[in-house]
C-alpha positions in Angstrom: 26.1 7.5 7.5 24.6 7.8 4.0 26.9 7.1 1.1 26.9 8.1 -2.6 26.1 4.5 -3.5 22.9 4.7 -1.4 21.8 7.9 -3.1 22.5 6.3 -6.5 20.4 3.3 -5.6 17.6 5.5 -4.4 17.8 7.4 -7.7 17.5 4.2 -9.7 14.6 3.0 -7.6 12.9 6.4 -7.9 13.2 6.2 -11.7 11.9 2.6 -11.7 8.9 3.7 -9.6 8.1 6.7 -11.8 8.2 4.6 -15.0 5.0 2.8 -14.0 3.3 5.8 -12.4 0.8 7.5 -14.7 0.2 10.3 -12.2 3.9 11.3 -12.0 4.2 13.5 -15.1 5.8 16.4 -13.2 8.4 14.2 -11.5 9.2 12.5 -14.8 9.8 15.9 -16.4 12.0 17.0 -13.5 14.1 13.8 -13.8 14.5 14.3 -17.6 15.6 17.9 -17.2 17.9 17.0 -14.3 19.6 14.3 -16.4 19.9 16.6 -19.4 21.6 19.2 -17.3 23.8 16.6 -15.6 25.1 15.1 -18.9 25.0 18.4 -20.8 22.6 16.6 -23.2 25.3 14.1 -24.1 23.2 11.1 -25.2 26.3 8.9 -25.7 27.3 9.2 -22.0 28.1 5.7 -20.7 27.3 4.2 -17.3 30.7 5.0 -15.8 30.7 8.6 -17.0 27.1 9.0 -15.7 28.0 7.6 -12.2 30.9 10.1 -12.0 28.7 13.0 -13.0 26.0 11.8 -10.6 28.5 11.6 -7.7 29.6 15.2 -8.3 26.1 16.4 -8.6 24.8 14.9 -5.3 27.9 15.8 -3.3 26.2 18.8 -1.7 23.1 16.7 -0.9 25.4 14.0 0.6 27.2 16.5 2.8 23.9 17.9 4.0 22.3 14.5 4.9 25.4 13.6 6.9 25.7 16.9 8.7 24.7 16.7 12.4 23.9 20.4 12.3 21.7 20.0 9.2 19.0 22.3 10.6 21.4 25.3 10.2 22.7 24.1 6.9 22.0 26.6 4.1 21.2 23.7 1.8 18.0 23.0 3.8 16.7 26.4 2.7 17.5 25.6 -1.0 15.4 22.4 -0.7 12.5 24.1 1.0 12.6 27.0 -1.5 12.3 24.5 -4.4 8.9 23.3 -3.2 5.8 24.5 -4.9 2.6 22.9 -6.3 0.9 22.6 -9.7 -2.9 22.5 -9.7 -4.3 19.8 -12.0 -7.9 19.0 -12.8 -9.2 15.8 -11.1 -12.8 15.9 -12.3 -15.3 18.3 -13.9 -19.0 18.9 -13.4 -21.2 16.9 -15.8 -22.9 18.8 -18.5 -26.5 19.1 -17.3 -27.6 21.0 -20.4 -26.8 18.4 -22.9 -29.6 16.9 -24.9 -30.2 14.2 -27.5 -29.2 10.6 -27.5 -25.9 8.8 -27.4 -22.4 10.1 -26.7 -20.9 12.8 -28.9 -17.1 13.0 -29.0 -15.2 15.7 -30.9 -11.8 17.5 -31.0 -13.6 20.8 -31.9 -13.0 23.7 -29.5 -15.7 23.8 -26.9 -17.1 27.3 -26.4 -19.2 26.7 -23.4 -17.9 27.1 -19.8 -16.5 24.0 -18.1 -16.8 23.9 -14.3 -14.0 22.1 -12.4 -15.4 19.8 -9.7 -12.2 18.6 -8.0 -8.6 19.6 -8.2 -5.3 17.9 -7.3 -2.4 20.0 -6.0 0.7 18.1 -7.2 4.0 18.8 -5.5 6.6 20.5 -7.6 10.1 20.0 -6.1 13.7 19.3 -7.0 14.9 15.8 -7.8 16.9 16.0 -4.5 13.7 16.3 -2.5 12.4 13.2 -4.1 15.7 11.4 -3.4 15.3 12.3 0.3 11.8 10.9 0.3 13.0 7.7 -1.4 15.9 7.3 1.0 13.5 7.6 3.9 11.4 4.8 2.5 14.4 2.5 2.0 15.6 3.1 5.5 12.2 2.7 7.1 11.5 -0.5 5.1 14.2 -2.2 7.2 12.0 -1.8 10.4 8.5 -2.5 9.0 6.6 -5.5 10.3 5.3 -6.4 6.8 2.9 -9.2 8.0 1.2 -6.8 10.4 1.2 -3.6 8.2 -0.1 -5.4 5.1 -2.6 -7.7 6.8 -5.5 -5.4 5.7 -3.6 -2.8 3.6 -3.2 -3.7 -0.1 -1.8 -0.4 -1.4 1.8 0.7 -2.1 3.4 -2.4 -0.6 7.1 -1.7 -0.2 9.3 -4.1 -2.2 12.0 -6.2 -0.6 15.3 -7.3 -2.2 15.5 -10.6 -0.3 17.5 -12.3 -3.0 20.1 -9.6 -3.0 20.6 -9.7 0.8 22.1 -6.3 1.7 19.5 -3.6 0.9 22.2 -1.2 -0.3 24.1 -3.5 -2.6 23.9 -2.4 -6.3 23.6 -5.9 -7.6 22.2 -7.3 -10.9 20.8 -10.5 -9.5 17.4 -11.6 -10.7 15.6 -10.8 -7.4 16.7 -7.1 -7.4 13.7 -4.7 -7.9 14.3 -1.3 -9.4 11.1 0.2 -8.0 10.0 1.2 -4.5 6.5 -0.4 -4.3 4.4 -3.0 -6.1 2.5 -1.6 -9.1 -0.8 0.1 -8.4 -2.9 -2.2 -10.6 -1.7 -5.5 -8.9 -2.5 -4.3 -5.3 -5.8 -2.8 -6.4 -6.9 -5.9 -8.3 -6.2 -8.2 -5.3 -8.0 -5.8 -2.9 -11.1 -5.7 -5.1 -11.1 -9.4 -6.2 -10.6 -10.7 -2.7 -13.8 -9.0 -1.6 -15.8 -10.3 -4.6 -14.5 -13.9 -4.0 -15.3 -13.7 -0.3 -18.9 -12.7 -1.1 -19.2 -15.5 -3.7 -18.0 -18.1 -1.1 -20.6 -16.9 1.4 -23.3 -17.3 -1.3 -22.0 -20.7 -2.3 -22.5 -21.9 1.3 -26.1 -20.6 1.3 -25.4 -17.5 3.3 -26.5 -13.9 2.6 -23.8 -11.4 2.0 -23.3 -7.7 2.0 -20.4 -5.7 0.5 -19.7 -2.1 1.7 -17.4 0.4 0.2 -16.3 3.5 2.2 -14.1 6.3 0.8 -12.5 9.1 2.7 -13.1 12.5 1.2 -9.9 14.4 0.1 -7.7 12.1 2.3 -4.3 13.5 1.4 -5.5 17.1 2.0 -7.4 16.3 5.2 -4.9 14.4 7.3 -3.1 16.1 10.1 0.2 14.3 10.9 3.4 14.9 12.8 5.7 12.2 11.4 7.9 11.5 14.4 4.8 11.0 16.6 3.2 8.8 13.9 6.3 6.5 13.7 6.4 6.3 17.5 2.7 5.3 17.7 3.1 2.7 15.0 6.1 1.3 16.8 4.2 1.1 20.1 1.5 -1.0 18.3 4.0 -3.3 16.6 3.9 -2.0 13.0 7.5 -0.7 13.2 10.2 -2.5 15.2 11.4 -0.4 18.2 15.0 -0.6 17.0 14.2 2.1 14.5 14.6 4.7 17.3 18.4 3.9 17.4 18.8 4.7 13.7 20.1 8.3 13.6 20.0 8.5 9.8 16.3 7.6 9.7 15.6 10.0 12.5 17.3 12.8 10.5 15.5 11.9 7.3 12.2 11.8 9.1 12.7 15.3 10.5 13.6 16.6 7.0 10.5 15.0 5.5 8.4 16.7 8.1 9.8 20.1 7.1 9.3 19.3 3.4 5.6 18.3 4.2 5.2 21.5 6.2 6.4 23.7 3.4 4.0 22.0 0.9 1.2 22.4 3.5 1.7 26.2 3.7 1.9 26.5 -0.1 -1.5 24.8 -0.7 -3.2 26.2 2.4 -5.0 29.1 0.6 -6.4 26.6 -2.1 -7.8 24.3 0.6 -9.3 27.1 2.6 -11.3 27.9 -0.6 -12.5 24.3 -0.6 -13.5 24.6 3.1 -10.9 22.1 4.1 -9.5 22.8 7.6 -5.7 22.9 7.7 -3.9 22.5 11.0 -2.2 25.6 12.4 0.3 23.7 14.4 3.3 21.7 13.1 1.1 18.9 11.8 1.0 18.6 8.0 -0.9 17.3 5.0 0.5 14.7 2.6 2.1 16.2 -0.5 0.5 14.6 -3.5 3.3 13.2 -5.8 6.0 13.0 -3.1 7.2 9.4 -2.8 7.0 9.2 1.0 3.3 10.3 1.1 1.8 6.9 0.2 3.7 5.1 3.0 2.7 7.7 5.5 -0.9 7.3 4.3 -0.7 3.6 5.0 0.5 4.2 8.5 -2.0 6.9 9.5 -5.1 4.5 9.4 -3.5 1.5 11.2 -5.4 2.4 14.4 -8.6 2.3 12.3 -7.7 -1.1 11.0 -7.4 -2.4 14.6 -10.9 -1.1 15.4 -12.4 -3.0 12.4 -11.2 -6.3 13.8 -13.9 -6.1 16.5 -16.7 -6.0 13.8 -16.4 -9.6 12.8 -16.2 -8.9 9.1 -15.7 -11.8 6.7 -13.4 -9.6 4.8 -11.9 -6.1 5.4 -9.3 -4.6 3.0 -8.0 -1.0 2.7 -6.4 0.7 -0.3 -5.0 3.7 1.5 -8.3 5.6 2.1 -10.6 3.3 0.1 -12.2 0.5 2.2 -14.1 -2.7 1.4 -16.0 -4.8 3.9 -17.9 -8.1 3.4 -20.4 -9.0 6.0 -22.3 -12.3 6.5 -26.0 -12.3 7.1 -29.2 -10.5 6.0 -29.4 -6.7 5.8 -32.4 -5.1 7.4 -34.1 -3.7 4.3 -37.3 -2.7 6.1 -35.7 0.6 7.2 -36.4 3.8 5.5 -32.6 4.4 4.9 -31.0 1.0 4.6 -27.3 2.2 4.4 -27.7 4.7 7.2 -29.2 2.1 9.4 -26.5 -0.4 8.6 -23.7 2.1 9.3 -25.4 3.1 12.6 -25.5 -0.5 13.8 -22.0 -1.6 12.6 -19.9 1.6 12.9 -21.6 4.4 14.9 -22.8 2.2 17.8 -19.3 0.7 18.0 -17.8 4.2 18.1 -15.8 3.7 15.0 -17.6 6.4 13.0 -19.6 9.5 14.2 -22.7 10.5 12.1 -22.8 14.2 11.5 -25.6 16.0 9.6 -24.3 18.9 7.5 -27.3 20.6 5.8 -28.9 17.9 3.6 -25.7 15.8 3.5 -24.9 13.1 6.0 -21.2 12.7 6.8 -19.3 10.1 8.9 -16.2 11.2 10.8 -13.7 8.6 11.8 -13.6 8.8 15.6 -9.9 8.3 15.9 -9.3 10.9 13.2 -12.1 13.5 13.4 -10.6 15.5 10.5 -11.2 12.5 8.1 -14.7 12.4 6.6 -16.7 9.8 4.7 -19.5 11.2 2.5 -22.7 9.4 3.0 -23.7 10.0 -0.6 -20.5 8.3 -1.8 -21.1 5.1 0.2 -21.7 2.0 -2.0 -23.4 -1.1 -0.6 -24.7 -4.3 -2.2 -26.8 -6.9 -0.4 -27.2 -10.4 -1.8 -29.6 -13.2 -0.9 -28.1 -16.7 -1.3 -30.8 -17.8 -3.6 -30.8 -14.7 -5.8 -28.9 -13.8 -9.0 -25.3 -12.6 -8.8 -25.2 -10.2 -11.7 -25.2 -7.3 -9.3 -21.7 -8.3 -8.2 -20.4 -7.3 -11.7 -22.2 -4.0 -11.3 -20.6 -3.5 -7.9 -17.2 -4.2 -9.4 -17.8 -1.7 -12.2 -18.9 0.9 -9.6 -15.6 0.4 -7.7 -13.6 1.0 -10.8 -15.5 4.2 -11.6 -14.9 5.6 -8.1 -11.3 4.5 -7.7 -8.6 7.2 -7.5 -5.1 7.0 -6.3 -5.4 10.4 -4.6 
């Protein structure tokens, strides 16, 4: 049974998480408006007063979450109706008509047309929806096999409150973490730097080394997931302890998240059709960008891919959600007409990890275990190093990774 204290803890963790998230502007605005309405814009409201107001505000949410007949509860429709999306520009097409030397920066109004290259569709929802997503993460976190899940995955690592003991205690001890996951920059830096260090160690021991970077195209919008089935699959493979199945609260939260994800999927479907992205017609869903539960689900989706990579014999493999780094020992066959295509064929296609598909002039690689997920051949980055050669290119590779990195 969920308590008001648990919802309050989830709220505090949600705020802590959003504080460090540069992509969460819409959620931050929703929180600010929610608190303003809650306190009637009373800036002198103390902690005890706020907790009482909070308790009254979430009472309907609490009743809904503890209702065994939640599917027929009118509050569910209120939650679903609150879900929408906001289109935000991710990148624009470069200006091919520009001439002259150097870089010109100005705050003058630009009269020429700007072409949007990529868009993000950020979820717009009530604070209560984000609270449900946060509660789901906190409940699921109790059953995660952290050693197994984070063996290769460096992204969005769920925090633990080991020094506090009880996950739900609202304690002020030093070990208590008021956020949900580790900060983006720390996990990303470790993921990238470990690959670079592994390559340097190979070169130090007079071995040739190759670093490969693969990135899935529009991952959050291309996945097709049914959440209950995903959790069951991960449990069967040891990422989630089987005892999760006995947690009725987690089961209910999982079903609610699936409905939230489905509502978002239907809202953004027309936009994705315009981008030629196939959206499942069944109960499977995309991952709502900006919903706190989506990053964790993204981590779980590709665990079967991680298992396949173990057979390749890499010196290093690390994944940052949909962004993958590999370090291989040995010389790359640079006598081929297309070095990268030949390398991917030998390592991934021949081992039935990727399928090579020619689409017009573009070469794509589909993940065999998830055919809907595509790696663009033109976006693949690979660097090969001889043990006796200079290593300045490693710095260039690191810079290229930063340029191509994106949380969504």
